CHARMM internal coordinates of N, CA and C (Angstrom, degrees):
IC EDIT
DIST 1 N 1 CA 1.4343
DIST 1 CA 1 C 1.5287
ANGL 1 N 1 CA 1 C 109.85
DIST 1 C 2 N 1.2937
ANGL 1 CA 1 C 2 N 116.35
DIHE 1 N 1 CA 1 C 2 N 164.54
DIST 2 N 2 CA 1.4573
ANGL 1 C 2 N 2 CA 121.34
DIHE 1 CA 1 C 2 N 2 CA -179.99
DIST 2 CA 2 C 1.5265
ANGL 2 N 2 CA 2 C 111.13
DIHE 1 C 2 N 2 CA 2 C -69.25
DIST 2 C 3 N 1.3279
ANGL 2 CA 2 C 3 N 117.08
DIHE 2 N 2 CA 2 C 3 N -31.29
DIST 3 N 3 CA 1.4628
ANGL 2 C 3 N 3 CA 119.77
DIHE 2 CA 2 C 3 N 3 CA -179.31
DIST 3 CA 3 C 1.5158
ANGL 3 N 3 CA 3 C 111.55
DIHE 2 C 3 N 3 CA 3 C -64.90
DIST 3 C 4 N 1.3299
ANGL 3 CA 3 C 4 N 117.25
DIHE 3 N 3 CA 3 C 4 N -37.98
DIST 4 N 4 CA 1.4653
ANGL 3 C 4 N 4 CA 120.53
DIHE 3 CA 3 C 4 N 4 CA 179.37
DIST 4 CA 4 C 1.5237
ANGL 4 N 4 CA 4 C 110.63
DIHE 3 C 4 N 4 CA 4 C -66.34
DIST 4 C 5 N 1.3302
ANGL 4 CA 4 C 5 N 117.32
DIHE 4 N 4 CA 4 C 5 N -41.06
DIST 5 N 5 CA 1.4634
ANGL 4 C 5 N 5 CA 121.07
DIHE 4 CA 4 C 5 N 5 CA 177.98
DIST 5 CA 5 C 1.5084
ANGL 5 N 5 CA 5 C 111.79
DIHE 4 C 5 N 5 CA 5 C -65.74
DIST 5 C 6 N 1.3265
ANGL 5 CA 5 C 6 N 116.98
DIHE 5 N 5 CA 5 C 6 N -39.28
DIST 6 N 6 CA 1.4521
ANGL 5 C 6 N 6 CA 121.14
DIHE 5 CA 5 C 6 N 6 CA 178.26
DIST 6 CA 6 C 1.5233
ANGL 6 N 6 CA 6 C 110.84
DIHE 5 C 6 N 6 CA 6 C -66.24
DIST 6 C 7 N 1.3194
ANGL 6 CA 6 C 7 N 116.41
DIHE 6 N 6 CA 6 C 7 N -41.69
DIST 7 N 7 CA 1.4621
ANGL 6 C 7 N 7 CA 120.14
DIHE 6 CA 6 C 7 N 7 CA 178.99
DIST 7 CA 7 C 1.5263
ANGL 7 N 7 CA 7 C 110.47
DIHE 6 C 7 N 7 CA 7 C -63.32
DIST 7 C 8 N 1.3135
ANGL 7 CA 7 C 8 N 117.36
DIHE 7 N 7 CA 7 C 8 N -41.07
DIST 8 N 8 CA 1.4593
ANGL 7 C 8 N 8 CA 120.29
DIHE 7 CA 7 C 8 N 8 CA 178.82
DIST 8 CA 8 C 1.5207
ANGL 8 N 8 CA 8 C 110.80
DIHE 7 C 8 N 8 CA 8 C -65.64
DIST 8 C 9 N 1.3207
ANGL 8 CA 8 C 9 N 117.08
DIHE 8 N 8 CA 8 C 9 N -39.81
DIST 9 N 9 CA 1.4640
ANGL 8 C 9 N 9 CA 121.27
DIHE 8 CA 8 C 9 N 9 CA 178.75
DIST 9 CA 9 C 1.5268
ANGL 9 N 9 CA 9 C 110.45
DIHE 8 C 9 N 9 CA 9 C -63.17
DIST 9 C 10 N 1.3118
ANGL 9 CA 9 C 10 N 117.31
DIHE 9 N 9 CA 9 C 10 N -43.54
DIST 10 N 10 CA 1.4681
ANGL 9 C 10 N 10 CA 121.05
DIHE 9 CA 9 C 10 N 10 CA 178.24
DIST 10 CA 10 C 1.5246
ANGL 10 N 10 CA 10 C 110.10
DIHE 9 C 10 N 10 CA 10 C -65.66
DIST 10 C 11 N 1.3315
ANGL 10 CA 10 C 11 N 117.28
DIHE 10 N 10 CA 10 C 11 N -40.57
DIST 11 N 11 CA 1.4691
ANGL 10 C 11 N 11 CA 120.61
DIHE 10 CA 10 C 11 N 11 CA 177.69
DIST 11 CA 11 C 1.5274
ANGL 11 N 11 CA 11 C 111.06
DIHE 10 C 11 N 11 CA 11 C -61.19
DIST 11 C 12 N 1.3161
ANGL 11 CA 11 C 12 N 116.80
DIHE 11 N 11 CA 11 C 12 N -41.08
DIST 12 N 12 CA 1.4706
ANGL 11 C 12 N 12 CA 120.45
DIHE 11 CA 11 C 12 N 12 CA 179.92
DIST 12 CA 12 C 1.5212
ANGL 12 N 12 CA 12 C 110.48
DIHE 11 C 12 N 12 CA 12 C -67.59
DIST 12 C 13 N 1.3186
ANGL 12 CA 12 C 13 N 117.55
DIHE 12 N 12 CA 12 C 13 N -40.77
DIST 13 N 13 CA 1.4732
ANGL 12 C 13 N 13 CA 119.99
DIHE 12 CA 12 C 13 N 13 CA 176.81
DIST 13 CA 13 C 1.5246
ANGL 13 N 13 CA 13 C 111.26
DIHE 12 C 13 N 13 CA 13 C -62.18
DIST 13 C 14 N 1.3297
ANGL 13 CA 13 C 14 N 116.48
DIHE 13 N 13 CA 13 C 14 N -42.53
DIST 14 N 14 CA 1.4643
ANGL 13 C 14 N 14 CA 119.19
DIHE 13 CA 13 C 14 N 14 CA 176.13
DIST 14 CA 14 C 1.5191
ANGL 14 N 14 CA 14 C 111.50
DIHE 13 C 14 N 14 CA 14 C -63.94
DIST 14 C 15 N 1.3300
ANGL 14 CA 14 C 15 N 116.47
DIHE 14 N 14 CA 14 C 15 N -35.70
DIST 15 N 15 CA 1.4659
ANGL 14 C 15 N 15 CA 120.33
DIHE 14 CA 14 C 15 N 15 CA 179.45
DIST 15 CA 15 C 1.5252
ANGL 15 N 15 CA 15 C 111.05
DIHE 14 C 15 N 15 CA 15 C -66.99
DIST 15 C 16 N 1.3159
ANGL 15 CA 15 C 16 N 117.51
DIHE 15 N 15 CA 15 C 16 N -30.40
DIST 16 N 16 CA 1.4645
ANGL 15 C 16 N 16 CA 120.21
DIHE 15 CA 15 C 16 N 16 CA 177.94
DIST 16 CA 16 C 1.5277
ANGL 16 N 16 CA 16 C 110.37
DIHE 15 C 16 N 16 CA 16 C -76.60
DIST 16 C 17 N 1.3229
ANGL 16 CA 16 C 17 N 116.78
DIHE 16 N 16 CA 16 C 17 N -40.29
DIST 17 N 17 CA 1.4633
ANGL 16 C 17 N 17 CA 120.36
DIHE 16 CA 16 C 17 N 17 CA -178.24
DIST 17 CA 17 C 1.5272
ANGL 17 N 17 CA 17 C 111.05
DIHE 16 C 17 N 17 CA 17 C -73.46
DIST 17 C 18 N 1.3333
ANGL 17 CA 17 C 18 N 116.23
DIHE 17 N 17 CA 17 C 18 N -50.76
DIST 18 N 18 CA 1.4646
ANGL 17 C 18 N 18 CA 121.80
DIHE 17 CA 17 C 18 N 18 CA -179.81
DIST 18 CA 18 C 1.5335
ANGL 18 N 18 CA 18 C 107.59
DIHE 17 C 18 N 18 CA 18 C -142.50
DIST 18 C 19 N 1.3251
ANGL 18 CA 18 C 19 N 116.95
DIHE 18 N 18 CA 18 C 19 N 92.85
DIST 19 N 19 CA 1.4677
ANGL 18 C 19 N 19 CA 121.10
DIHE 18 CA 18 C 19 N 19 CA -171.50
DIST 19 CA 19 C 1.5252
ANGL 19 N 19 CA 19 C 115.95
DIHE 18 C 19 N 19 CA 19 C -52.79
DIST 19 C 20 N 1.3330
ANGL 19 CA 19 C 20 N 120.49
DIHE 19 N 19 CA 19 C 20 N -46.76
DIST 20 N 20 CA 1.4692
ANGL 19 C 20 N 20 CA 117.90
DIHE 19 CA 19 C 20 N 20 CA -178.79
DIST 20 CA 20 C 1.5299
ANGL 20 N 20 CA 20 C 113.77
DIHE 19 C 20 N 20 CA 20 C -63.08
DIST 20 C 21 N 1.3261
ANGL 20 CA 20 C 21 N 117.20
DIHE 20 N 20 CA 20 C 21 N -30.79
DIST 21 N 21 CA 1.4597
ANGL 20 C 21 N 21 CA 119.92
DIHE 20 CA 20 C 21 N 21 CA 179.79
DIST 21 CA 21 C 1.5239
ANGL 21 N 21 CA 21 C 111.52
DIHE 20 C 21 N 21 CA 21 C -66.69
DIST 21 C 22 N 1.3247
ANGL 21 CA 21 C 22 N 116.86
DIHE 21 N 21 CA 21 C 22 N -43.47
DIST 22 N 22 CA 1.4621
ANGL 21 C 22 N 22 CA 120.24
DIHE 21 CA 21 C 22 N 22 CA 178.09
DIST 22 CA 22 C 1.5171
ANGL 22 N 22 CA 22 C 112.31
DIHE 21 C 22 N 22 CA 22 C -61.74
DIST 22 C 23 N 1.3176
ANGL 22 CA 22 C 23 N 116.62
DIHE 22 N 22 CA 22 C 23 N -41.26
DIST 23 N 23 CA 1.4652
ANGL 22 C 23 N 23 CA 120.87
DIHE 22 CA 22 C 23 N 23 CA 179.14
DIST 23 CA 23 C 1.5261
ANGL 23 N 23 CA 23 C 110.49
DIHE 22 C 23 N 23 CA 23 C -70.66
DIST 23 C 24 N 1.3314
ANGL 23 CA 23 C 24 N 117.27
DIHE 23 N 23 CA 23 C 24 N -38.13
DIST 24 N 24 CA 1.4580
ANGL 23 C 24 N 24 CA 120.63
DIHE 23 CA 23 C 24 N 24 CA 179.18
DIST 24 CA 24 C 1.5279
ANGL 24 N 24 CA 24 C 111.17
DIHE 23 C 24 N 24 CA 24 C -63.25
DIST 24 C 25 N 1.3220
ANGL 24 CA 24 C 25 N 117.44
DIHE 24 N 24 CA 24 C 25 N -41.59
DIST 25 N 25 CA 1.4560
ANGL 24 C 25 N 25 CA 120.33
DIHE 24 CA 24 C 25 N 25 CA 179.75
DIST 25 CA 25 C 1.5243
ANGL 25 N 25 CA 25 C 112.08
DIHE 24 C 25 N 25 CA 25 C -67.11
DIST 25 C 26 N 1.3196
ANGL 25 CA 25 C 26 N 116.93
DIHE 25 N 25 CA 25 C 26 N -27.58
DIST 26 N 26 CA 1.4692
ANGL 25 C 26 N 26 CA 120.63
DIHE 25 CA 25 C 26 N 26 CA -179.84
DIST 26 CA 26 C 1.5327
ANGL 26 N 26 CA 26 C 111.78
DIHE 25 C 26 N 26 CA 26 C -84.81
DIST 26 C 27 N 1.3361
ANGL 26 CA 26 C 27 N 117.83
DIHE 26 N 26 CA 26 C 27 N -43.62
DIST 27 N 27 CA 1.4602
ANGL 26 C 27 N 27 CA 121.70
DIHE 26 CA 26 C 27 N 27 CA -171.45
DIST 27 CA 27 C 1.5255
ANGL 27 N 27 CA 27 C 114.32
DIHE 26 C 27 N 27 CA 27 C -113.12
DIST 27 C 28 N 1.3024
ANGL 27 CA 27 C 28 N 118.18
DIHE 27 N 27 CA 27 C 28 N -14.56
DIST 28 N 28 CA 1.4589
ANGL 27 C 28 N 28 CA 120.03
DIHE 27 CA 27 C 28 N 28 CA -173.91
DIST 28 CA 28 C 1.5203
ANGL 28 N 28 CA 28 C 109.85
DIHE 27 C 28 N 28 CA 28 C 79.89
DIST 28 C 29 N 1.3124
ANGL 28 CA 28 C 29 N 116.46
DIHE 28 N 28 CA 28 C 29 N -154.09
DIST 29 N 29 CA 1.4653
ANGL 28 C 29 N 29 CA 121.21
DIHE 28 CA 28 C 29 N 29 CA -175.71
DIST 29 CA 29 C 1.5303
ANGL 29 N 29 CA 29 C 110.26
DIHE 28 C 29 N 29 CA 29 C -93.32
DIST 29 C 30 N 1.3193
ANGL 29 CA 29 C 30 N 116.61
DIHE 29 N 29 CA 29 C 30 N 54.23
DIST 30 N 30 CA 1.4608
ANGL 29 C 30 N 30 CA 121.90
DIHE 29 CA 29 C 30 N 30 CA 178.13
DIST 30 CA 30 C 1.5190
ANGL 30 N 30 CA 30 C 109.17
DIHE 29 C 30 N 30 CA 30 C -98.68
DIST 30 C 31 N 1.3063
ANGL 30 CA 30 C 31 N 116.40
DIHE 30 N 30 CA 30 C 31 N -173.87
DIST 31 N 31 CA 1.4610
ANGL 30 C 31 N 31 CA 121.63
DIHE 30 CA 30 C 31 N 31 CA -174.21
DIST 31 CA 31 C 1.5313
ANGL 31 N 31 CA 31 C 111.59
DIHE 30 C 31 N 31 CA 31 C -64.48
DIST 31 C 32 N 1.3330
ANGL 31 CA 31 C 32 N 119.24
DIHE 31 N 31 CA 31 C 32 N -29.61
DIST 32 N 32 CA 1.4636
ANGL 31 C 32 N 32 CA 121.42
DIHE 31 CA 31 C 32 N 32 CA 178.54
DIST 32 CA 32 C 1.5318
ANGL 32 N 32 CA 32 C 110.99
DIHE 31 C 32 N 32 CA 32 C -61.08
DIST 32 C 33 N 1.3326
ANGL 32 CA 32 C 33 N 115.96
DIHE 32 N 32 CA 32 C 33 N -40.15
DIST 33 N 33 CA 1.4648
ANGL 32 C 33 N 33 CA 120.50
DIHE 32 CA 32 C 33 N 33 CA 178.72
DIST 33 CA 33 C 1.5198
ANGL 33 N 33 CA 33 C 110.84
DIHE 32 C 33 N 33 CA 33 C -62.76
DIST 33 C 34 N 1.3148
ANGL 33 CA 33 C 34 N 117.36
DIHE 33 N 33 CA 33 C 34 N -45.26
DIST 34 N 34 CA 1.4633
ANGL 33 C 34 N 34 CA 120.73
DIHE 33 CA 33 C 34 N 34 CA -176.64
DIST 34 CA 34 C 1.5265
ANGL 34 N 34 CA 34 C 111.56
DIHE 33 C 34 N 34 CA 34 C -68.03
DIST 34 C 35 N 1.3284
ANGL 34 CA 34 C 35 N 116.45
DIHE 34 N 34 CA 34 C 35 N -37.06
DIST 35 N 35 CA 1.4724
ANGL 34 C 35 N 35 CA 119.50
DIHE 34 CA 34 C 35 N 35 CA 176.00
DIST 35 CA 35 C 1.5243
ANGL 35 N 35 CA 35 C 109.85
DIHE 34 C 35 N 35 CA 35 C -63.27
DIST 35 C 36 N 1.3225
ANGL 35 CA 35 C 36 N 115.63
DIHE 35 N 35 CA 35 C 36 N -44.86
DIST 36 N 36 CA 1.4634
ANGL 35 C 36 N 36 CA 119.92
DIHE 35 CA 35 C 36 N 36 CA -179.89
DIST 36 CA 36 C 1.5259
ANGL 36 N 36 CA 36 C 111.21
DIHE 35 C 36 N 36 CA 36 C -63.83
DIST 36 C 37 N 1.3169
ANGL 36 CA 36 C 37 N 117.06
DIHE 36 N 36 CA 36 C 37 N -41.65
DIST 37 N 37 CA 1.4593
ANGL 36 C 37 N 37 CA 120.56
DIHE 36 CA 36 C 37 N 37 CA 178.85
DIST 37 CA 37 C 1.5237
ANGL 37 N 37 CA 37 C 111.17
DIHE 36 C 37 N 37 CA 37 C -62.19
DIST 37 C 38 N 1.3093
ANGL 37 CA 37 C 38 N 116.43
DIHE 37 N 37 CA 37 C 38 N -43.96
DIST 38 N 38 CA 1.4624
ANGL 37 C 38 N 38 CA 120.98
DIHE 37 CA 37 C 38 N 38 CA 179.34
DIST 38 CA 38 C 1.5306
ANGL 38 N 38 CA 38 C 111.02
DIHE 37 C 38 N 38 CA 38 C -64.00
DIST 38 C 39 N 1.3279
ANGL 38 CA 38 C 39 N 117.07
DIHE 38 N 38 CA 38 C 39 N -44.18
DIST 39 N 39 CA 1.4577
ANGL 38 C 39 N 39 CA 119.82
DIHE 38 CA 38 C 39 N 39 CA 178.68
DIST 39 CA 39 C 1.5258
ANGL 39 N 39 CA 39 C 111.69
DIHE 38 C 39 N 39 CA 39 C -65.64
DIST 39 C 40 N 1.3141
ANGL 39 CA 39 C 40 N 117.43
DIHE 39 N 39 CA 39 C 40 N -35.29
DIST 40 N 40 CA 1.4561
ANGL 39 C 40 N 40 CA 120.49
DIHE 39 CA 39 C 40 N 40 CA 178.49
DIST 40 CA 40 C 1.5233
ANGL 40 N 40 CA 40 C 111.12
DIHE 39 C 40 N 40 CA 40 C -69.10
DIST 40 C 41 N 1.3204
ANGL 40 CA 40 C 41 N 116.80
DIHE 40 N 40 CA 40 C 41 N -35.58
DIST 41 N 41 CA 1.4680
ANGL 40 C 41 N 41 CA 119.82
DIHE 40 CA 40 C 41 N 41 CA 176.61
DIST 41 CA 41 C 1.5279
ANGL 41 N 41 CA 41 C 110.06
DIHE 40 C 41 N 41 CA 41 C -65.73
DIST 41 C 42 N 1.3224
ANGL 41 CA 41 C 42 N 117.20
DIHE 41 N 41 CA 41 C 42 N -41.12
DIST 42 N 42 CA 1.4662
ANGL 41 C 42 N 42 CA 120.57
DIHE 41 CA 41 C 42 N 42 CA 179.55
DIST 42 CA 42 C 1.5193
ANGL 42 N 42 CA 42 C 112.53
DIHE 41 C 42 N 42 CA 42 C -71.61
DIST 42 C 43 N 1.3011
ANGL 42 CA 42 C 43 N 116.93
DIHE 42 N 42 CA 42 C 43 N -30.09
DIST 43 N 43 CA 1.4607
ANGL 42 C 43 N 43 CA 121.04
DIHE 42 CA 42 C 43 N 43 CA 178.85
DIST 43 CA 43 C 1.5139
ANGL 43 N 43 CA 43 C 110.01
DIHE 42 C 43 N 43 CA 43 C -177.02
DIST 43 C 44 N 1.3053
ANGL 43 CA 43 C 44 N 115.90
DIHE 43 N 43 CA 43 C 44 N 137.15
DIST 44 N 44 CA 1.4582
ANGL 43 C 44 N 44 CA 120.43
DIHE 43 CA 43 C 44 N 44 CA -175.17
DIST 44 CA 44 C 1.5329
ANGL 44 N 44 CA 44 C 111.61
DIHE 43 C 44 N 44 CA 44 C -64.01
DIST 44 C 45 N 1.3224
ANGL 44 CA 44 C 45 N 117.71
DIHE 44 N 44 CA 44 C 45 N -41.97
DIST 45 N 45 CA 1.4649
ANGL 44 C 45 N 45 CA 121.63
DIHE 44 CA 44 C 45 N 45 CA -177.50
DIST 45 CA 45 C 1.5293
ANGL 45 N 45 CA 45 C 112.74
DIHE 44 C 45 N 45 CA 45 C -64.61
DIST 45 C 46 N 1.3339
ANGL 45 CA 45 C 46 N 120.70
DIHE 45 N 45 CA 45 C 46 N -45.87
DIST 46 N 46 CA 1.4716
ANGL 45 C 46 N 46 CA 118.69
DIHE 45 CA 45 C 46 N 46 CA 175.70
DIST 46 CA 46 C 1.5265
ANGL 46 N 46 CA 46 C 112.88
DIHE 45 C 46 N 46 CA 46 C -60.04
DIST 46 C 47 N 1.3262
ANGL 46 CA 46 C 47 N 117.20
DIHE 46 N 46 CA 46 C 47 N -33.98
DIST 47 N 47 CA 1.4551
ANGL 46 C 47 N 47 CA 120.65
DIHE 46 CA 46 C 47 N 47 CA 176.84
DIST 47 CA 47 C 1.5114
ANGL 47 N 47 CA 47 C 112.01
DIHE 46 C 47 N 47 CA 47 C -64.54
DIST 47 C 48 N 1.3292
ANGL 47 CA 47 C 48 N 116.84
DIHE 47 N 47 CA 47 C 48 N -41.67
DIST 48 N 48 CA 1.4660
ANGL 47 C 48 N 48 CA 121.25
DIHE 47 CA 47 C 48 N 48 CA 178.26
DIST 48 CA 48 C 1.5196
ANGL 48 N 48 CA 48 C 110.42
DIHE 47 C 48 N 48 CA 48 C -65.21
DIST 48 C 49 N 1.3116
ANGL 48 CA 48 C 49 N 117.05
DIHE 48 N 48 CA 48 C 49 N -45.85
DIST 49 N 49 CA 1.4671
ANGL 48 C 49 N 49 CA 120.72
DIHE 48 CA 48 C 49 N 49 CA -178.30
DIST 49 CA 49 C 1.5234
ANGL 49 N 49 CA 49 C 110.33
DIHE 48 C 49 N 49 CA 49 C -61.02
DIST 49 C 50 N 1.3236
ANGL 49 CA 49 C 50 N 117.50
DIHE 49 N 49 CA 49 C 50 N -45.86
DIST 50 N 50 CA 1.4560
ANGL 49 C 50 N 50 CA 120.02
DIHE 49 CA 49 C 50 N 50 CA -179.79
DIST 50 CA 50 C 1.5248
ANGL 50 N 50 CA 50 C 111.48
DIHE 49 C 50 N 50 CA 50 C -66.90
DIST 50 C 51 N 1.3262
ANGL 50 CA 50 C 51 N 117.05
DIHE 50 N 50 CA 50 C 51 N -40.14
DIST 51 N 51 CA 1.4653
ANGL 50 C 51 N 51 CA 120.22
DIHE 50 CA 50 C 51 N 51 CA -178.97
DIST 51 CA 51 C 1.5223
ANGL 51 N 51 CA 51 C 111.07
DIHE 50 C 51 N 51 CA 51 C -62.55
DIST 51 C 52 N 1.3239
ANGL 51 CA 51 C 52 N 116.99
DIHE 51 N 51 CA 51 C 52 N -45.49
DIST 52 N 52 CA 1.4665
ANGL 51 C 52 N 52 CA 120.01
DIHE 51 CA 51 C 52 N 52 CA 178.93
DIST 52 CA 52 C 1.5272
ANGL 52 N 52 CA 52 C 110.08
DIHE 51 C 52 N 52 CA 52 C -64.39
DIST 52 C 53 N 1.3248
ANGL 52 CA 52 C 53 N 116.92
DIHE 52 N 52 CA 52 C 53 N -40.69
DIST 53 N 53 CA 1.4617
ANGL 52 C 53 N 53 CA 120.31
DIHE 52 CA 52 C 53 N 53 CA 177.54
DIST 53 CA 53 C 1.5319
ANGL 53 N 53 CA 53 C 111.44
DIHE 52 C 53 N 53 CA 53 C -62.26
DIST 53 C 54 N 1.3260
ANGL 53 CA 53 C 54 N 117.10
DIHE 53 N 53 CA 53 C 54 N -46.32
DIST 54 N 54 CA 1.4533
ANGL 53 C 54 N 54 CA 121.14
DIHE 53 CA 53 C 54 N 54 CA -177.43
DIST 54 CA 54 C 1.5336
ANGL 54 N 54 CA 54 C 111.69
DIHE 53 C 54 N 54 CA 54 C -65.50
DIST 54 C 55 N 1.3149
ANGL 54 CA 54 C 55 N 116.73
DIHE 54 N 54 CA 54 C 55 N -36.98
DIST 55 N 55 CA 1.4621
ANGL 54 C 55 N 55 CA 120.17
DIHE 54 CA 54 C 55 N 55 CA -179.05
DIST 55 CA 55 C 1.5281
ANGL 55 N 55 CA 55 C 111.34
DIHE 54 C 55 N 55 CA 55 C -73.06
DIST 55 C 56 N 1.3052
ANGL 55 CA 55 C 56 N 117.44
DIHE 55 N 55 CA 55 C 56 N -37.49
DIST 56 N 56 CA 1.4693
ANGL 55 C 56 N 56 CA 119.67
DIHE 55 CA 55 C 56 N 56 CA -175.17
DIST 56 CA 56 C 1.5241
ANGL 56 N 56 CA 56 C 114.09
DIHE 55 C 56 N 56 CA 56 C -88.81
DIST 56 C 57 N 1.3207
ANGL 56 CA 56 C 57 N 118.88
DIHE 56 N 56 CA 56 C 57 N -11.91
DIST 57 N 57 CA 1.4753
ANGL 56 C 57 N 57 CA 119.05
DIHE 56 CA 56 C 57 N 57 CA -179.10
DIST 57 CA 57 C 1.5027
ANGL 57 N 57 CA 57 C 113.06
DIHE 56 C 57 N 57 CA 57 C -72.23
END
COOR INIT
IC SEED 1 N 1 CA 1 C
IC BUILD
């Protein structure tokens, strides 16, 4: 449906702006969020790459 595509697009935009937030909205406070947070602390680009990967997988 169009709503699912729109939600994914918004999630990806949030993942680019603030990676942990996009992952948190998709998965909640699970291990994906903590991995993304750790990668974002170590470097913004690895956090973005992981967030987009986690959201689109």
